C-alpha atoms as one frame of an Amber mdcrd trajectory, in Angstrom:
protein
  -0.468 -21.719 -31.142   2.001 -19.424 -29.406   4.820 -21.486 -27.915   7.519
 -18.878 -27.239   7.488 -15.119 -26.709   9.584 -12.880 -28.922  11.901 -10.279
 -27.377   9.426  -7.603 -28.399   6.539  -9.459 -26.735   8.576  -9.904 -23.557
   9.420  -6.195 -23.506   5.731  -5.405 -23.989   4.969  -6.953 -20.571   6.776
  -4.141 -18.766   5.247  -1.502 -21.024   1.689  -2.690 -20.375   2.391  -3.051
 -16.640   3.695   0.512 -16.346   0.813   1.851 -18.431  -1.754   0.340 -16.080
   0.050   1.477 -12.953  -0.172   4.977 -14.409  -3.859   4.515 -15.255  -4.643
   3.237 -11.766  -2.776   5.766  -9.676  -1.435   8.750 -11.551  -3.625   9.850
 -14.456  -6.117  12.617 -13.706  -8.480  12.341 -16.699 -12.072  11.518 -15.789
 -14.723  10.678 -18.404 -18.026  11.107 -16.550 -20.211   9.923 -19.429 -18.081
   6.817 -20.034 -18.094   6.014 -16.312 -21.863   6.322 -16.002 -22.362   4.176
 -19.110 -19.904   1.585 -17.765 -21.562   1.383 -14.350 -25.021   1.011 -15.860
 -23.703  -1.697 -18.198 -22.333  -3.605 -15.182 -25.768  -3.505 -13.530 -27.435
  -4.595 -16.775 -24.954  -7.467 -17.181 -25.780  -8.528 -13.610 -29.543  -8.485
 -14.300 -30.052  -5.484 -12.016 -32.052  -2.308 -12.533 -30.217   0.801 -13.709
 -28.831   2.714 -10.700 -28.343   6.375  -9.943 -24.638   7.210 -10.378 -23.110
   9.633  -7.863 -19.607  11.043  -8.351 -17.594  11.610  -5.151 -14.281  13.453
  -4.766 -12.695  11.303  -2.083 -13.336   9.240   1.036 -14.724  12.114   3.116
 -17.017  13.196   0.276 -18.271   9.621  -0.095 -18.895   9.423   3.656 -20.909
  12.642   3.565 -22.980  11.761   0.491 -23.705   8.246   1.740 -24.611   9.281
   5.261 -26.737  12.201   4.021 -28.639   9.707   1.880 -29.190   7.409   4.862
 -30.297  10.338   7.004 -32.846  11.395   4.401 -34.209   7.844   4.341 -34.528
   7.188   8.085 -35.323  10.650   9.426 -33.558  12.810  12.012 -34.717  10.974
  15.142 -33.438   7.585  14.023 -30.374   9.168  12.438 -29.223  10.790  15.670
 -29.161   7.418  17.417 -27.206   5.538  14.733 -24.906   8.284  13.328 -21.733
   7.126  15.041 -22.017   3.501  14.045 -23.050   4.322  10.466 -20.151   6.743
   9.977 -17.660   4.227  11.370 -19.084   1.580   9.063 -18.790   3.851   6.046
 -15.179   4.709   6.831 -14.395   0.984   6.933 -15.726   0.593   3.383 -19.284
   0.152   4.701 -18.689  -3.353   5.924 -18.737  -6.573   3.961 -22.322  -6.325
   2.694 -21.692  -3.961  -0.215 -20.097  -4.909  -3.533 -17.202  -2.670  -4.515
 -14.359  -2.442  -6.998 -11.111  -0.513  -6.936  -9.118   0.480 -10.001  -5.823
  -0.056  -8.159  -6.893  -3.692  -7.760  -8.672  -4.279 -11.066  -5.805  -2.740
 -13.025  -4.090  -6.127 -12.846  -6.936  -7.553 -14.933  -6.680  -4.652 -17.372
  -2.944  -5.247 -17.799  -3.379  -9.021 -18.115  -6.151  -8.763 -20.692  -4.622
  -6.026 -22.830  -1.255  -7.796 -22.967  -2.782 -11.012 -24.315  -4.973  -9.032
 -26.687  -2.024  -7.044 -28.054  -0.012 -10.163 -28.850  -3.052 -11.744 -30.517
  -3.766 -14.546 -28.043  -7.161 -13.559 -26.651  -9.942 -11.039 -27.310 -13.452
 -10.738 -25.886 -16.089  -8.034 -26.442 -17.220  -8.004 -22.799 -13.622  -7.723
 -21.642 -13.122  -4.824 -24.049 -16.167  -3.125 -22.547 -14.955  -3.651 -18.986
 -11.424  -2.448 -19.744 -12.898   0.664 -21.367 -14.792   1.305 -18.139 -11.573
   0.853 -16.104  -9.763   3.355 -18.325 -12.470   5.996 -17.839 -11.162   7.056
 -14.419 -13.368   5.405 -11.773 -10.911   4.830  -8.928 -13.223   3.277  -6.342
 -16.869   2.300  -6.814 -19.438   1.132  -4.252 -22.393  -0.688  -5.830 -25.668
  -0.549  -3.908 -29.076  -1.727  -5.089 -30.273   1.662  -6.333 -27.160   3.812
  -6.388 -23.475   3.515  -7.292 -20.934   5.863  -5.731 -17.955   6.486  -8.029
 -14.813   8.006  -6.523 -12.422  10.006  -8.702  -8.717   9.223  -8.792  -6.447
  10.610  -6.055  -4.761  13.923  -6.814  -1.452  12.651  -5.458   0.051   9.179
  -4.976   3.549   8.540  -3.661   5.265   5.144  -3.741   8.594   3.519  -2.930
  10.738   1.494  -5.340   8.545  -1.583  -4.764   5.440   0.453  -5.757   4.116
   0.407  -2.191   2.356   3.523  -0.874   5.087   5.504   0.853   6.030   8.937
   2.134   7.780   9.926   5.352   6.979  13.637   5.263   3.646  14.062   3.422
   0.470  11.995   2.873   1.011   9.062   0.530  -2.433   9.639  -1.043  -4.628
  12.738  -1.256  -8.010  13.481  -2.905  -9.835  16.578  -4.093 -12.015  16.607
  -0.972  -8.957  16.892   1.298  -8.815  13.234   2.309  -5.280  12.197   3.281
  -3.903   8.682   3.791  -0.549   8.023   5.419   1.680   5.055   4.579   5.355
   4.208   5.066   6.531   1.395   2.792   2.959   0.104   2.497   2.220   0.198
   6.258  -0.726   2.402   7.199  -0.546   5.122   9.887  -3.183   7.439  11.279
  -2.428  11.148  10.893  -1.588  11.370  14.588   0.760   8.373  14.398   2.382
   9.761  11.267   3.114  13.110  12.943   4.416  11.365  16.063   6.865   9.159
  14.138   8.671  12.185  12.711  10.236  12.992  16.081  10.112   9.538  17.711
  13.257   8.377  19.517  14.451   4.775  19.400  12.818   4.213  22.798   9.546
   5.580  21.430   9.774   3.274  18.417  10.617   0.193  20.469   7.540   0.787
  22.624   5.321   1.419  19.555   2.219  -0.747  19.909   1.738  -1.820  16.267
   4.495  -4.297  15.366   4.320  -3.615  11.598   4.629   0.122  12.167   7.464
  -0.445  14.625   9.362  -2.597  12.132   9.044  -0.147   9.254  10.073   2.813
  11.437  13.214   1.020  12.604  14.059   0.165   9.010  13.497   3.738   7.846
  15.568   5.519  10.498  19.216   6.299   9.636  21.558   4.141  11.723  23.395
   7.136  13.150  20.081   8.595  14.332  19.054   5.357  16.021  22.366   4.989
  17.865  22.984   8.553  18.962  22.453   9.470  22.606  22.093   5.875  23.805
  24.522   3.678  25.688  26.037   1.116  23.331  28.886  -1.380  23.117  30.306
  -2.889  19.925  30.240  -6.692  20.381  31.493  -7.802  16.971  32.344  -6.417
  13.539  32.696  -8.269  10.222  33.371  -6.719   6.803  32.257  -9.788   4.816
  28.911 -10.029   3.009  28.543  -6.267   2.836  29.641  -5.576   6.393  27.919
  -6.116   9.752  28.210  -4.669  13.244  26.740  -6.283  16.351  25.872  -3.876
  19.167  24.553  -4.163  22.690  22.412  -1.169  23.575  20.927  -0.043  26.876
  17.650   1.860  26.680  15.777   3.638  29.467  12.634   1.758  30.595  13.477
  -1.093  28.210  16.858  -2.438  29.261  19.594  -4.153  27.292  19.126  -5.533
  23.784  21.341  -6.510  20.847  21.029  -5.169  17.330  22.782  -5.749  14.015
  23.541  -2.834  11.702  24.325  -3.591   8.061  24.059  -2.445   4.446  21.614
  -3.749   1.887  23.211  -6.267  -0.483  21.842  -4.365  -3.470  22.418  -0.750
  -2.361  24.200   1.427   0.185  21.063   1.783   2.338  21.687   1.029   6.011
  19.424  -1.267   8.032  19.048  -2.326  11.644  17.767  -5.665  12.923  17.140
  -6.760  16.502  18.802 -10.101  17.185  18.735 -12.609  20.085  20.358 -11.244
  23.278  22.833 -14.155  23.258  24.247 -13.230  19.824  28.051 -12.982  19.772
  29.206 -13.132  16.128  27.792 -11.230  13.150  27.803 -13.802  10.359  26.801
 -16.694  12.634  23.831 -14.664  13.863  22.628 -13.662  10.384  23.071 -17.205
   9.055  21.116 -18.609  12.005  18.259 -16.147  11.451  18.103 -17.233   7.800
  18.347 -20.905   8.810  21.419 -21.472   6.639  25.130 -22.010   7.266  27.755
 -19.258   7.215  29.178 -20.811   4.034  25.752 -20.681   2.374  25.386 -17.054
   3.482  28.713 -16.136   1.859  27.783 -17.964  -1.364  24.402 -16.182  -1.466
  26.153 -12.819  -1.112  28.592 -13.616  -3.939  25.772 -14.628  -6.272
């Protein structure tokens, strides 16, 4: 019985993790025969009849192939009356009624299983079969009764340091069919929203409807860009715990508000945080927001 990991086994965790992140998002190899065999094996293991396997080159290609199939089944007259709702349903992963798998999600199982297998703790033939299917390159698969749609991997994936989908100037994900997805630090934007944020002023951002998008845009903007061309007054400044500045700003159509500008504790990256309008002191405000004392805040910074 394994009671303690060796240094080599501990190091292997990171190696297997990085390998599967690469498999899930960055490798471009695609084994069509292995994928078709894997999909048919999944149907067989589920006591289902062998399906037709259709390869699609992205979200738009899947939408077209799926909707063309529906149109062929129901005829033009019925199709014309339901096209809009069907297309919307497809673009939202065809609702909750279809079974689907995604390599970017199932890669965690692949990493978990292969790690334990490599250190000799666990091995299973069915798991080996499934992991082989995951490695073959099927990024996203929709399983219907008679057909399975298999999407190839994206041609480009961009992430931040926390491995979240992220890009501020290009799509975070693209596919062969031209599909583009836009994310900033894991928060999704439409193409129109993504283009708008590039030139958005602080007033534009503060009036942004989606609160998650608003938060990530404020965090991404350089402090000097956020504060230029607006009326502002420095309320307090403190160099402890990395350095903080408390400002009162006056924005057209919004009014007065107070913000804190500061550096990350682990890097030189600047951040901005909106604080209560009654805030007067930097460290007291930050400690209050964290529900700790100023002394505890200072100790946390030192550690």
